[in-house]
N, C-alpha and C positions, 0 to 999 in steps of 0.2 A: 456446427460450425458456423451455420448460418445466423442471420440475425433474430430469426425466430427459434432458434435454438435456447435451451434453458443455460443459465449462467452455470459453469463448472469450476467452483474455486481450485486454486492450485494445491496440491497436497504437500509440497514443500517450499512455502514463498520465501525467496533471499530476504524481505523485510515484511514486517507486519507493523500497521498504523493503526491503533485504537481510535477511531475516530468518536466515540463515545465517551471518550476521557479527555481527549485533546482540542484545544482551540485549532482553527485552520493554520494560525500562524505556528504554533507548537508542531503540528504534523509537517508542516513544511521544512522547519528547521531540522527535523529527524529524518526527513528526506535527503535535504541538502548533505548532512552530517553524513548519511551513509554513502551517498554519490561520491563526496570528497574522500573517503576513505578506500574507495573501489579503485 
């Protein structure tokens, strides 16, 4: 849980953004769409 601890990916995230396939603008649009539906 500290800054030196390894990253642990969530087991069941609410949203997944594939940044290898999307531009920053497309990723932001997906996040905004998700938030507006929540």
